[in-house]
DOROMI-186583 format. One record per residue: residue in one letter; x, y, z of N, C-alpha, C in turn. Coordinates in steps of 0.2 Angstrom, whole numbers, plus 5000, padded with zeros to 4 digits. Example, Ala and Ser with C-alpha at 12.3 -4.5 7.8 and 13.67 -1.06 7.14 Angstrom:
// DOROMI-186583
a506649725039506249785039506649845039
s506449895035506849955036506450005039
// end
This chain:
// DOROMI-186583
m500449945000500050005000500450065000
r500350114995500750174995500650225000
e501150245003501050295009500950365006
r500450395008500350465006500750515010
r501050555006501550605010501150665011
s501150695016500850755018501350815018
g501150865016501650925017501250995016
l501651045018501351115018501251135011
r500751165009500651205003500551275004
r500951315000500951385001500351414996
n499951454999499351484995499651534991
m499451544985499651594980499351664982
l499851714982499651784984499251814978
q498651844979498251874974498251944976
v498451984971498352054971497752084967
l497252114970496652134967496652214966
t496452234960496252304959495652324963
p495552384964494952404968494352384965
d494252384958493652354955493552284956
e494152244955494052174956493852154963
e494152194968494052184975493252194976
e492952254973492252264974491852204971
r492052184966491652124963491652064967
k492252054970492351994974491952004981
l491852064983491452074989490752064988
a490552094982489852084980489652014980
k490051974977489951894976489851864983
s490351884988490251864995489651884998
r489451944997488851965000488251924998
a488251914991487651884988487651804990
k488251774991488251714993488051705001
s488251755005488051755012487251765012
k486951805008486251825009485851755007
s486051725001485751664999485751605004
a486351605008486451555013485951565019
k485851635021485351645026484651635024
v484551645018483851635015483651565015
s484151515013484051445013483951415020
q484351445025484251425032483551445035
s483351505033482651525036482151475033
h482151455026481651415023481651345026
m482251325029482351255031482151255039
g481951305042481751315049482351305054
y482951325051483551325056483551385061
n483151435060483151495064482851475071
n482451425071482151405078482451355082
n483051325080483451285084484151305086
t484451275090485051295093485651285088
s485551245084486151235079486251295075
a485651325073485651385069486051445073
v485951445079486251495083487051485083
k487251425084487951405084488251425077
v487951415072488151425065488251505064
q487751545066487751615066488251645070
n488451615075488951645080489651625078
q489751585073490451565071490851625068
p491451635069491851685067491851685059
v491751625056491851625049491351665045
n490751675048490251715045490451785045
q490951815049491151875049491551895043
k491851845040492251855034491851875028
l491151855028490751875023490451945023
q490651985028490452055028490852095023
s490552145022490952195017491552225021
p492152215018492752245021492652325021
a492352355016492352425016491952445022
s491352415023490952435029491252425035
s491552365036491852345042492452395044
k492852415038493452455039493152525041
g492652545038492352615040492152615047
e491952555050491752555057492352555061
r492852515059493452505064493952565064
l494052595058494552645057494352715061
q494652725066494552785070495052835069
s494852905068495352955068495752965074
v496452965073496852975079497253045078
q497353075084497653145083498353135086
k498853165083499553155085499953225085
r500353235089500753295090501453285088
l501753315083502453315082502853355086
e503553345086503953375090503953455089
n503753475083503753545082503053575084
g502653535087502053565090501453555085
t501553535079501053525074500553465076
v499953475076499453425077499053405071
f499053335069498753315063498353255065
e497853235061497453175062497653125056
y497553055058497653005054497252945056
k497252895051496852835052497352775051
a497352735056497852675056497552615053
l497952595048497752535044498152475047
r497752425050498052365053498252315047
e498552265048498852225043498252195039
k497752175042497152145038496752205034
d496952265036496552325032497052345026
d497552315025498052345020497852335013
s497252305012496952305005496752375003
r496752415007496652485005497352515002
f497852495005498552515003498852484997
g498752424996499052384991498752404984
p498152404982497852424976498152494974
v498152544979498352614977499052614975
m499552574978500252564976500252534969
m499852484968499952444962499752494956
c499252534957499052574952499552634950
a499852654956500352714955501052684952
k501152624952501752594949501652564942
s501052564940500852544933500752604928
r501152604923501152664918500452664915
k500152614914499452614911498952644916
h498952634922498552664927498752734929
r499352744929499652814930499352864924
e499352844918499052884913498352884913
k497952834915497252834916497052874921
k497352874927497052904933497452974934
k497952984930498353044931498653054938
e498952994941499152994948499952974948
m500352994952501052974953501152964960
l501752924961501952904968502652944969
l502652974975503253014977503452974984
e504052964985504252934991504852974994
g504752985001505253025005504953095006
s505153115012504853185014505153235010
r505753235008506053285004505753294997
l505653244994505253244987504553264988
i504253244993503553264994503453334996
k503953365000503953435002504053474996
d504553454992504653494986504053494981
a503753444981503153444976502553484979
v502453484986501953524989502153604988
e502753614989502953684989502953714981
a502953664977502953684970502253694967
g501753674972501053684970500753614967
s501053564968500753504965500153474970
v499653444968499053424971499153354975
l499253354981499253294985498553264986
k498453204985497853174986497753124991
m498353094994498353044999499053035002
l499153025008499753015011499752955016
f500352915015500452855019501052855023
f501052835029501752835033501752775037
s502352765039502452705044502752735051
r503152785050503452815056503252885056
v503052915062502952985064503453025062
e504153005064504753045063504753065056
a504553025051504653045044504153105042
l503753125046503253175044503553245047
e504053245051504353305054504453365049
d504753345043504853405039504353425034
l503753395035503153405030502753455033
p502453505029501953555032501253515034
m501253475039500653445041500053485042
d500153545045499653585046499253615040
t499553615034499253635028498953575024
l499153515026498853455021498153435023
k497753455019497053435020496853375016
v497153315017497053255013497053195018
p496753145015496753085020497453055021
i497553045028498253025030498152955033
y498552905031498452835034499152815037
k499152785042499752745045499652675043
v500252645040500252575038500752545041
q500752475041501252435044501952445040
h502452445044503152465041503352405035
h503152345037503352295032502852305025
s502252325026501852335020502152395016
l502352445019502652505015503352485012
k503752445016504352415013504252375007
l503652335007503552295001503452334995
w503252394995503052434989503652484988
s504152484992504652534991505152514987
d505452554983506052544978506752544982
l506752574988507352584992507452524996
v508152514998508252465003508052485010
t508152545011507952575018507352625016
p506752605017506152645015506152715020
p506052765017506052835021505452835026
g504952795025504352795030503752835028
v503752865022503252905020503152905012
m502552895010502352895002501752945001
g501752974996501253024994500953004987
i500353004986500053004979499853074977
f500153094971500053164969499653154962
q499353214960499053224954499553244949
i499553204943500053224938499853294935
p500353344934500153404931500053404924
n499753454921499653454914500253454910
q500253434904500853444900501153514899
g501853524901502153584900501953634905
e501653614911501353664915501753654922
i501953714925502253714932501953774936
s501853764942501553824946502053874949
m502753854949503253894952503453944947
e503554004950503854064946504554054944
r504754054938505454034935505854104935
t506454094936506954144935507654114932
d508054164929508654144926508554094920
v508054094916507854054911508354074905
i508654024902509054034896508654004890
p508754034884508454014878508653944875
v508553894879508853824877508253774878
t508153734872507653684872508053614872
l507853574877508253514878507753454876
v508053414871507653354868507953294871
c507553244874507753184876507553134871
d507953094867507853054862507952984864
n507452944865507452874867507852854873
i507852904878508152884885507752834889
r508052774889507652724893507852714900
d508452734902508652724909508352774913
p507952754919507652794923508052844927
g508652814929509152864932509452914928
n509552894921509852944917509353004915
l508752984914508253034912508053074918
g508053054924507953094930508553144931
t509153124930509753164931509753214925
i509553204919509553244914508953304915
i508453284918507953334920508153374925
r508553344930508853384935509353434933
v509753414928510253464925509853514921
g509353494917509053544913508653604918
a508453584923508153624928508653674931
a509253644933509753684936510053734932
v510153714925510353764921509853824919
g509253804919508753854917508453844910
c508453784908508153774901507453794900
e507253824894506653844893506053794894
r506253734891505753674891506153614890
i505853554892506153494890505653454886
l505853424881505453374877505653304877
c505153264878505353184878504953154873
t505353114869505053074863504653014866
k504352984861503952924863504352864866
g504952864864505452804866505752814872
c505552864876505852874883505452844888
v505752824893505452794899504952854902
d504452824905503952874908504252924913
i504152984912504453034916504153034923
w503553004924503253004931503352934934
e503752894931503952834935504352844941
p504252814947504552824953505252834953
k505652794949506352804949506552864946
v506252884940506352944937506253004941
l505753004945505553054950506053064955
r506253004958506753004963507453034960
s507653014954508253044951508253114950
g507653134948507553204947507553254953
a507453224959507553264965507053324965
g506453314963505953374963506053424958
c506453414953506553454947506053454942
h505553394942505053394938504553454938
f504553484944504053534946504353604945
r505053604942505353664941505553684934
v505353644929505453654922504853624918
p504653664913504053634909504353574905
i503953514906504153454903503553434898
i503653414892503153394888503353324886
n502953274887503153204887502753164881
n503053114879502753064874502653094868
l503053124865502953164858503253124852
e502853134847503153104840503653154838
w504053134833504653184831504353234827
e503853224823503553284819503253334824
t503053314830502853364835503453394838
v503953364839504553384843504853444839
v504853434832505253494828504753554828
s504153544829503653604829503853654835
y504153624841504353664846504953704846
f505353684840506053724839505853794837
p506253844841506153914839506453924832
a506153974829506353994822507154014823
e507553994818508254014817508653994823
s508453934826508853914832509353864830
m509853864834510453814833510253744836
v510253704831510053634833510653584833
c510853564839511453524840511253454843
l511653404842511653334844512253324849
a512153304855512653284860512953224857
d513653224857513953164854514653154858
v514853094857515553084860515953044855
g515853054849516253034843516853074842
k517053064836517653104833517353164830
v517853214830517653284827517653284820
r517153304817517053304809516953384808
q517453424807517253494807517053514800
s516653564800516453594793516553674794
k516653704788516753774788516253814791
d515553804790515053834792514453784794
y514253774800513753724802513053744799
r512953804796512353824793512353824786
s512953804783513053804776512553754773
r512353764766511953714763512353664760
l512653614764513053564761512653494762
r512053504763511653444765511553394760
v511453414754511353374748511953334746
e512553374747513153344745513353284751
d513153304757513253254762512953184761
l512253194758511853134757512153104751
r512453134746512753104740513353064742
k513753094746514353054749514152994752
l513652994756513352944760513152884755
l512752914750512552864745513052834741
e513652864740514152834736514552784741
q514652794747514952754752514452694753
s513852704754513352644755513252604749
t513252634743513152594737513752544736
s514352574737514952534737514952474741
k514652484747514652424752513952384751
g513552404747512952364745512452364751
a512452424756512052424762511352444761
l511252484756510552514755510152474749
d509552464751509152434746508852484741
q508552464736508352504730507852564733
g507452544737506952594740507352654743
t507852634747508252684751508652724746
l508952694740509252734735508852784732
q508252764730507752804727507552864732
a507452854738507352904743507852954744
s508452934743509052984743509053024737
e508852994731508853034725508253084725
d507653064728507053104728507053154734
f507553154738507553194744507753264742
d507253314743507353384741507353424748
m507953444749508053484756507753554756
d507553584750507353654750506653654747
s506253594748505553594745505053624750
g505253644756504753664761504453614766
s504753554765504553494769503753484769
n503553474763502753464763502553394766
n503053344765502953284768503253264774
e503353314779503753304785503553244789
k502853234790502653174794502853114790
t502753114784502953044780503653034781
l504053084780504753074780505053054787
y504753074792504953044799504752974800
r504352944796504152874797504252834791
d504552864786504652814780505352784782
r505352714781505852674783506452684778
h506352694772506952704767507252774769
t506952824771507252894772507552884779
l507352844784507652844790508252794790
a508252744785508852704784509452744781
l509252794777509752844775510052884780
f509652914785509852954790510252914795
k510052854796510352814801511152814800
r511352814794512052804793512452874791
l512052924792512252994790512753014796
q513353044794513853064798513753144798
l513553174804513453244804514053274805
p514153344803514753374804514753394812
s515353404815515353404822515953454824
n515953484830516453524833516453514840
v517053524843517053524851516653574854
y516253554859515753594862515953664864
h516553674866516753744869517053784863
q517053754857517253794851516653814847
v516053794849515353814846515153884849
d514953934845514653994848513853984849
f513753974855513053964857512654034859
s513054084859512754154861512454194856
r512454164849512154204844511354204844
t511154144846510354134845510154084850
s509554064850509254014854509553944852
s509553894857509853834855509353774857
v509453724853509053654854509653604855
l509653574860510153514862509753454862
v509953404858509653334857510153284861
v509853254866510253204869509953134868
s510353084866510153024864510252964868
n510052904867510152844871510952834871
e511152814877511852804878512152744874
s511752694874512052634871511852624863
e511252644861511052644854511252704850
g511452754853511552814849510952854847
p511052904843510552944841510052914836
s509452924836508952884832508952924825
p508752884819508752924813508352984813
q507752984817507353044817507753104820
a508153084825508553144828509053174823
k509353124820509853154815509453194809
k508953174807508553204802508353274805
a508153284811507953344814508553394814
v509153364816509753404816509953424809
f509853384804510053394797509653444794
d508953434795508553484792508553554794
n508853564800508953634803509653654803
y510053624798510753644797511153644803
g511053584807511353574813512053534813
q512253524819512853484819512953444826
a513353404826513553364832513953404837
v513853404843514353434848514653384852
v515353384851515753324854516053354861
v516053304866516353314872517053264872
p517653294871518253254870518353224876
m518653164876518853124882519653094881
a519953094887520653074887520652994888
m521252974887521452904889521052854885
n520852874879520452824874519852804877
v519552844882518852824885518352824879
e517952774878517552764872516852804873
s516552804879515952824880515852864887
l515352914887515252954892514552954894
n514352954900513652944902513253004899
n512652994896512353054893512153104897
s511953094903511753144908512353184910
v512953154910513553194911513753244905
a513753214899513853254893513353314893
t512753294895512253344894512353404899
g512553394905512753444910513353484907
v513853454904514453484902514253534897
i513853514892513653554886513253614888
l512753594893512253644895512553704899
f513053684903513353734907513853774903
e514053754898514453794893514053844889
i513453814887512953864884512853924889
k512653904895512453954900513054004901
r513653974901514254014903514354074897
q514254044891514354094885513754144885
l513154124887512654174887512754224893
t513054204899513154244904513654294902
v514254274899514754314897514554374892
k514054354887513754394882513354454886
d512954424891512554474894512954524898
k513554504901513954544905514254594900
i514554574894514854624889514354674887
d513654654886513154694883513054754889
v513054734895512954784900513454834901
e514054804900514654854901514654904895
n514454874889514454924883513854974883
// end
């Protein structure tokens, strides 16, 4: 006879959205109601066995968690060390179904875009957002000490205390700061803070997929005083928690327009602006970066590619039909045509060292691309169409690459230095 082995089985953890939870509760209530009706029809209400069944704790689980939570959650007043008194509601471990779905929605890009909500973690980031005029909708904390730096007397939102291990489960940090806030995502390109020391520079992020790099680039752009920051569709979501943490509150200090197609990106370029592409390659100097040598550059590329047999017939025809001075009637088509993009993918733009370029003559547009993949064909086309060039940051000791956020900082502060020197000379004259 085969011996049956017994062992422990771990139940699967199920995470429900608020809608799914409500449907599950409705099912439980309907099942409970039908069970009571069947008992009454069978005459169980008149005997002692029915009393025992009704008094069993298992029936309490069939009650609505929403109603039971509403009865159990009592407001608690707490005084901080600075004398501020605030009210909160404590969520016990079995009440954390309120906390989990909120965190799950805040960490999902689909739900963030649908509900227009973002998650900020840490008192410093939450304080910066509140001071910048962002709308706080809900606050969770596990330690009262984490609230000392926040303006608790001015926060008129629901505040909940949760178990520390629950907050740690949803935190991206090894040591959670003990406080999380749900904020409303601001409208595209809008900020509430009054800006000063703005320079005429538009920063374009092209396919930046690393959250840390994009957050740092936004931080650099805000510190320099860029007029605006544009992010293409290939970039990571700017409201992703890791991007927000790397940005250190600078999302609320500079206008950011997110998720743009390239034909929309170029519409934000100021007229007669200098369009440059941040690069770490070799210097390919040209006599005048605004000279109309674009057709010749394309012909050289055509000759090189034809000898290597790299371009197909459609791409060859696209290069022959490409008219630089036609007014760009088919701009949207050209930014999506694969033959045209294949041509620009191999195009070598003229370039100069960043400190040898005169940025003080007009407004500037700086395109920063993906560190590993390099600039996209659309980015090269945008620079090429505006008589632009690549701006190179030279490196010693045969270092091959440089972090794109570092290169962005070097070039942007050089632009600001040149503009500051020009303003000083103009004042003296």
